[in-house]
N, C-alpha and C positions, 0 to 999 in steps of 0.2 A: 494845652494844645495837644494835638495828636496827629494821626494819619487817617485821612478820610477819602472815601470814594467820590469821584466827581464825574460829571458829564458836561461836555462843552461843544462849542462851535469853533472850528479853526478860523481864525481871523487873519493870520499871516503864516507863511511857511518859507523855508529856504531848503532846497535840495541840492546836493552836491554829488557829482560823478567824478570818477577818476579820469574821464576823458570828456572832451567837449562834445555836446549833443545838439542836434537840431531841435527846433521847436516840435516837429512831428515826433521825434524820438522821445522827447520829454513827455509829450502828451500820451504816447503809447505806454510809457512806464508808470506815470503818475495817476493815470485814469483808474488804476486799480484801487487807489486810496482817496482820490479827490475828484470832484467834478470841477475841472479847470475852467469851465465857462463862468463860474462864480467869482473868479479871481482876476484881478489885473496882474498880468504876468510881465516880468522883465528877465531877460537872459543876459548874463555876463560871464563869458568864458565857460567854465564847467559848472556853473551854478544857475539855478532858476529861482526867482523870488516871486511870491504871490501874495497879494493883499485882497481880502474879501471886499467886494463892492459893498459899501455901507448900505445902499438901498436894498440889496438882497436881504440883508439881515432885517432891516426895518420893515420890509414888506412881508416877511415870512415868519418872524419869530412868534407872533401871537398864535398863529395856526400851529406852529411847531410845538409850542407848549401844550396845546390841546391834544395833539397826537401823543406826546409823552404821557399826559394824564390818562388818555385812553389805554395806552399800552400798560401803564403801571396799575390801573384800576383804582377802586375806591380806597384801598388801604395804602395808597402811595405816601411817600414822604411829604410832610408839610413843606419841606424846603423847596419843592418844585413850585408850589403856589407862592411862597415867600419871594423867591428870586424873580418870578414873573412880575409880581406886583411892585417889587422894590426897584428893579432895574429896567423894566419895560422894553421899549423897542429901540433904544439908543445904544448901539454897540459900545460906544466909549464909556458908558456908565457901568459896565460890568467889570468884575474882578477877573484877573487873568492868571493863567498858569502856562507852563511850557512842558513839552515832552518830545520824544523822538519816535518816528516810524521808520521802517525800512521796506524797500522793495528790491527785488532782484533785477539787476541789469541784464541786458541781452547776452552778455558775456559771462554771466554768473556772479559778477561782482555785486556787492550790496550798495544800494543807493540810500544814503541817510537823508531823512526829511525831518528837519527841525521845525516844530510847529508851536505857535503861540495861540492859545485858545481862550475864548470867553467862557467863564464858568456858568452853566445854566442851572446847576444846583450842586450842592455838596452834602453828603450824608454819610452816616454810619462809620464810626470810628473802627478802623481795621488794623490788623497786625499783619505785616507782609515783609518778606525778605526780598523776594524777586517778583516782579510784576511785568512780564514781557508780552505774554500772549493775549491777555484780555483786551488791552487797548486796540490791538490789531483786529480781534474778533468783532468788537463793537463797531469799529470803524468800517470794516468790510460789510457787516450785516446791514447797517444803515445805508451805506453807499450802494449796495446791491439789492435793497428791498424795493418794494413797489409803493413806497411812501410818496404820496404826491405833494411833496414840499421840497423846495430846492435845498433847504438846509440839511436834508438827509445826506447830501453829497459832501458834507464836511464835518461830520460828527466825530468826536474823539472822547475816550474815557481815560481816566488817570487816577492814580492814588496821589493825593496832595497832602 
């Protein structure tokens, strides 16, 4: 076993603030990282929980894999095709991992977003000591791209 690069779709998240926030405040903060319209949201005190609507995944994953194949080109990892064929459009069939994202609150505090994500593919054994920036970069790039697929609003990368 080793340490591998992965790309996935956030299926659940929980964000926590030092103070209680309104739904509008949560939306303003989290929209930097997530398309909240894709998630069923629940607010309890200073936390917000989100679960990806299963139909969003089911209706968009096939096209999303096509987009990944187009981005990666003909020399892409075979794992992309393998995961697509093996796990299909049922979110519950995928393997999962977890990671953390951060956004800055309006007062300068850090808002921690713990995410659970379905692995769309895993590739390339890597050696890494610290891996903080790249998950944020990939998440932001997909979230703010002009990709016409809803799942672009909840992409994450991680070393697993």
